[in-house]
C-alpha positions as CSV (number, residue, x, y, z in Angstrom):
1,X,16.6,-16.7,15.8
2,X,19.0,-15.9,19.1
3,X,18.5,-12.2,20.2
4,X,22.4,-11.3,18.9
5,X,21.9,-12.2,15.3
6,X,18.6,-10.5,15.4
7,X,20.5,-7.1,16.7
8,X,23.1,-7.9,14.4
9,X,20.6,-8.3,11.3
10,X,18.6,-5.6,12.2
11,X,21.8,-3.0,12.2
12,X,23.1,-4.6,8.8
13,X,19.1,-3.9,7.3
14,X,19.3,-0.9,9.2
15,X,20.2,1.6,5.9
16,X,18.2,0.1,3.4
17,X,15.6,2.6,3.4
18,X,17.8,5.5,4.2
19,X,18.7,8.1,1.4
20,X,21.7,9.4,3.0
21,X,23.4,5.5,3.5
22,X,26.9,5.4,1.7
23,X,26.6,3.8,-1.8
24,X,29.2,1.0,-0.5
25,X,26.7,-1.8,0.5
26,X,27.5,-4.8,2.4
27,X,26.5,-8.2,1.2
28,X,24.1,-8.1,3.9
29,X,22.7,-4.9,2.9
30,X,22.2,-6.1,-0.7
31,X,20.5,-9.4,0.6
32,X,18.5,-7.1,3.1
33,X,17.3,-5.3,-0.1
34,X,16.0,-8.2,-1.8
35,X,14.1,-9.4,1.5
36,X,12.7,-5.7,1.6
37,X,11.5,-6.1,-2.0
38,X,10.2,-9.2,-1.6
39,X,8.1,-8.2,1.6
40,X,6.6,-5.0,-0.5
41,X,6.0,-6.8,-3.5
42,X,4.3,-9.4,-1.4
43,X,2.6,-6.8,1.0
44,X,1.3,-4.8,-2.3
45,X,-0.3,-8.6,-4.2
46,X,-2.1,-9.3,-0.9
47,X,-3.2,-5.7,-0.3
48,X,-4.5,-5.4,-3.6
49,X,-6.6,-8.5,-3.5
50,X,-8.0,-7.8,-0.1
51,X,-9.2,-4.5,-1.3
52,X,-10.7,-6.0,-4.8
53,X,-12.5,-8.9,-2.6
54,X,-14.2,-6.3,-0.9
55,X,-15.3,-4.2,-3.3
56,X,-17.0,-7.2,-4.9
57,X,-18.4,-8.4,-1.4
58,X,-19.7,-4.5,-0.7
59,X,-21.4,-4.2,-4.3
60,X,-22.9,-7.2,-4.4
61,X,-24.6,-6.5,-0.8
62,X,-25.2,-2.9,-1.3
63,X,-25.8,-2.5,-5.2
64,X,-26.9,1.0,-5.2
65,X,-23.3,1.7,-4.4
66,X,-21.3,4.0,-6.6
67,X,-18.0,5.8,-6.9
68,X,-16.6,7.7,-3.6
69,X,-19.4,5.6,-1.4
70,X,-18.3,2.4,-2.8
71,X,-14.7,3.1,-2.5
72,X,-16.0,4.0,1.6
73,X,-17.6,1.1,2.3
74,X,-15.6,-1.4,1.2
75,X,-12.6,0.8,3.0
76,X,-15.0,0.2,6.1
77,X,-16.0,-3.6,5.2
78,X,-12.4,-4.6,5.2
79,X,-10.7,-2.2,8.2
80,X,-14.2,-2.1,10.5
81,X,-13.6,1.2,10.5
82,X,-17.0,3.5,10.2
83,X,-17.7,4.9,6.9
84,X,-16.9,8.6,7.9
85,X,-13.6,7.9,8.6
86,X,-13.4,5.8,5.6
87,X,-14.4,8.9,3.1
88,X,-11.7,10.4,4.8
89,X,-8.9,8.2,3.3
90,X,-11.1,7.9,-0.1
91,X,-11.1,11.7,0.0
92,X,-7.3,11.6,1.0
93,X,-7.0,9.2,-2.3
94,X,-8.7,11.3,-4.7
95,X,-6.5,14.6,-3.9
96,X,-3.2,12.1,-4.2
97,X,-3.8,9.9,-6.9
98,X,-6.2,11.4,-9.2
99,X,-5.4,15.1,-9.9
100,X,-2.8,14.4,-11.3
101,X,-1.5,15.3,-14.1
102,X,-5.2,15.7,-15.3
103,X,-8.2,15.7,-13.0
104,X,-10.1,12.7,-13.6
105,X,-13.3,10.7,-11.7
106,X,-11.5,8.7,-8.9
107,X,-11.3,5.1,-9.4
108,X,-11.2,2.1,-6.8
109,X,-7.4,1.2,-8.0
110,X,-6.4,5.2,-7.1
111,X,-7.6,3.9,-3.6
112,X,-6.0,0.9,-3.6
113,X,-3.1,2.4,-4.4
114,X,-3.1,5.4,-1.9
115,X,-4.0,2.8,0.8
116,X,-2.1,-0.1,0.1
117,X,1.5,2.5,-0.1
118,X,0.4,4.4,2.5
119,X,-0.5,1.4,5.1
120,X,2.8,-0.2,4.4
121,X,4.8,3.0,5.4
122,X,3.0,3.4,8.2
123,X,4.0,-0.2,9.5
124,X,7.5,0.3,8.3
125,X,8.7,3.5,10.2
126,X,12.3,3.4,9.3
127,X,11.1,3.6,5.4
128,X,11.4,6.7,3.8
129,X,9.7,5.4,0.5
130,X,9.2,1.9,-0.9
131,X,11.8,0.5,-3.2
132,X,9.5,-1.0,-5.6
133,X,6.6,0.5,-7.8
134,X,3.7,-0.8,-5.0
135,X,1.4,1.6,-7.5
136,X,2.5,-1.0,-10.6
137,X,1.8,-4.6,-8.5
138,X,-1.9,-2.8,-7.4
139,X,-2.9,-1.7,-10.9
140,X,-1.9,-5.2,-11.8
141,X,-4.0,-6.9,-9.5
142,X,-7.4,-4.2,-9.3
143,X,-8.8,-3.1,-13.1
144,X,-8.7,0.2,-14.0
145,X,-12.3,0.5,-14.8
146,X,-13.8,-0.1,-11.4
């Protein structure tokens, strides 16, 4: 793609995540919305699958781990961060996902939803949110009983 074409495409897509954008949408913005939704679905599917694969690998290698320790070890295996850093991620997931509407035990699905969505938003600085329900996609891949 040439530089000018990249700039025009970026300019056309710039308002796709902007909640203050005018309600009138150009064809380019409609196309960008479809591309953005596709990218979000792909990111959620791949992220959930990677977390589930890492979970099974860690559980096979360290069968004595359970709950938050297992989830932190899973994220550590996946990201290369030390377990102290990943324990902080697990705590944030616990406070973000499992406290509402009623307090319950943290599940791998909660951690996966939190990590996938927060990682995606960190990678897309212009996004004010997601256009799709990433939690539903993660929930379809990561079983609720882990």
